[in-house]
N, C-alpha and C positions, 0 to 999 in steps of 0.2 A: 379453694375454700380458706376460710381463715382459720389461722392456728388456733384459736379460741372460740368455741360456740358457746351461746346461752341456751342453758337447758331450762331454766325457770327464772322468774322476777318477781319481787315483792316491793312494793313501795314503803319505806320506812318512816319516811317524815315529808310533808309538803308545807310551803307558805306560799305567799304571791310570788316571789322571787326564786325559789329553786325548790327542787325534790330531790331526796335520797333514794336511791335504790340498791337492794342487794340483790345480785344478779348469782344463782347457781350455775357454774360452767363447766365446760370440758374442753380440757387442753388436748392439743394434738398427739400427744402421747396416750389419750385416752383416760388419763386421770382427772378427777374432779376436784372443784375448788369453788370458792366463791368471789366476787368483786363488789366492792362497794365503787357507786358511781353517784357524783353530783352530776344533775342534770338544770342546767340553765338557758334560758333562751339566747340568741344571737343578740351580741351587744357591738354597740358602735362606737370608736372612739374618734376624737377628731382633733387634728393638729391646725390650730388656727395661728396663720402666720401672715406677718403684715411688714412686709420689707425684712428687715432683720431681726423683727421681734415675734416672740412668741407667746400665746397667750395660755397660761396655766391656773389651775384650781388649786386650791388647798383646804382641805377637810380632815376631819377627825375619821379614822379608820376605826371603828371599833376593834374587830377580831386582834389589830396589832396593838392597840390602846394608845395611839399617838397621831398627830397630825402629820400628814401626808401632801407633800405636790404633786401633780400629774396633771395631764391633758383632759380635758372634759371627755367622759364616756358614760355609758350606762345602758341598760335595757327597757324593755317595756314592760311596765307592772303588769301583774295576773298572769305571769309567764305567757304573755300574749307574744305572737310572732309578726313583728313589724317589718316592713322592706328596709333595708338597712341604711339606704340613702336618707329615707324619712326620718329613721331613728336618729341619724347624724345632725340633721338640723335642728331637731327638738332638742338632743342633749345639748348643744351648742347654745341654743337660744334659753333654756330653761337653766343651766349653770352658768352661763355667764353675761347672757344678754346681747351677745353678738349675733348677727347675721351675716350670711356671707353669701355674696353673688355667684360665687364659683366653689363646687367641691368635686375633687377628683378622688379617686378610689387609690390609695398607695398598696394595698393589698390585705392579707388576711392573717389573723394570730389564732392559735389554739391557746387558752389560756393556761389549763394543768392539763394534758392530754393523758398522764397517768392515772387523774383523778377525778375529771371534768368532761361533759361533752360540750361545753362553750366554745363556741367559736366568735370572733369578732372581725369586721372590716374597720379597716384604717383609712381615714379620709383625711385629706389636706383641703382646709377651708381658707378661701383667699377673696379679698373684693369686701372686706370686712366692715359692718358700720353698727356703732355702738347700740344699744337699749338695755332695757330693766329686765333683770335676770326673772324668772320666773322658777324657783326653787321648790322642790319637795322637802314635806317635813324633814328628813333626816339631813338635808342640805342645809338645813337654816344657819349653820356656822360655817358656813364655807366661804372662802376669800379668792378673790381673783387677782393677777396681777400678769402685767408684761415683763418678758424677760428677754435680754439679747442672747443670741446662739452663745455666746462666749459664757454669759452666767449660766445657762442651762447646761452646757456641756460640763461645767465646775460641778453645779449642782449633781449631774449624773455622776462624776467620777468621786465626789464626796459622799455620796450614799443620801444627799436630801432628797434627790429624787431617786426612790427604788422600787416604785412600780415598775412590775417587768413589762406589762404591756407598753406604757409610756417609755420606757429605755427603748424596746423593739419599735415603737412607731418612729421614734426620732432616728433611728437607723432607716428605717423603710423612706422617711423622708430625705437622708442624703443619697440613697440610693436611686431615687427617684430623681433627684437634682443632678444625679451623674449621667443620665441617660440621653 
């Protein structure tokens, strides 16, 4: 039995990308409470690697009010559940124009498990060929660039790359390469 049981739930907000619900809960000791949960569909994050170079995207992140470098990543619109490998290929193509001949799943990440139900699959993309991006409206200001591993590690250590999923994905890449 789970230590927290959902007794009731109600949706308090919905858009094409997420829902927010408030759950009435009962704890293991029998006391009642509430829990707010952000539900988002599974996402895919892609680590494009060409030799010693990594391809990143930079975009304005509205909630932070600043531009951030990160690996290409995203979810399907309209809260759809798309197979993660298909989603990874689409995100890579849409955001960077790159196509990969090989995708290797590196692992799974939970975005913010104390707040959100969203989980993500991380893929390594190799055998890359360049093409034109097919960006969504919110991605019109996106920039892309290649960086050496040394540059990426410096950007992580200085906070220029602070996206938790991108930092974790880089760690998954390093662990994959050690196997």
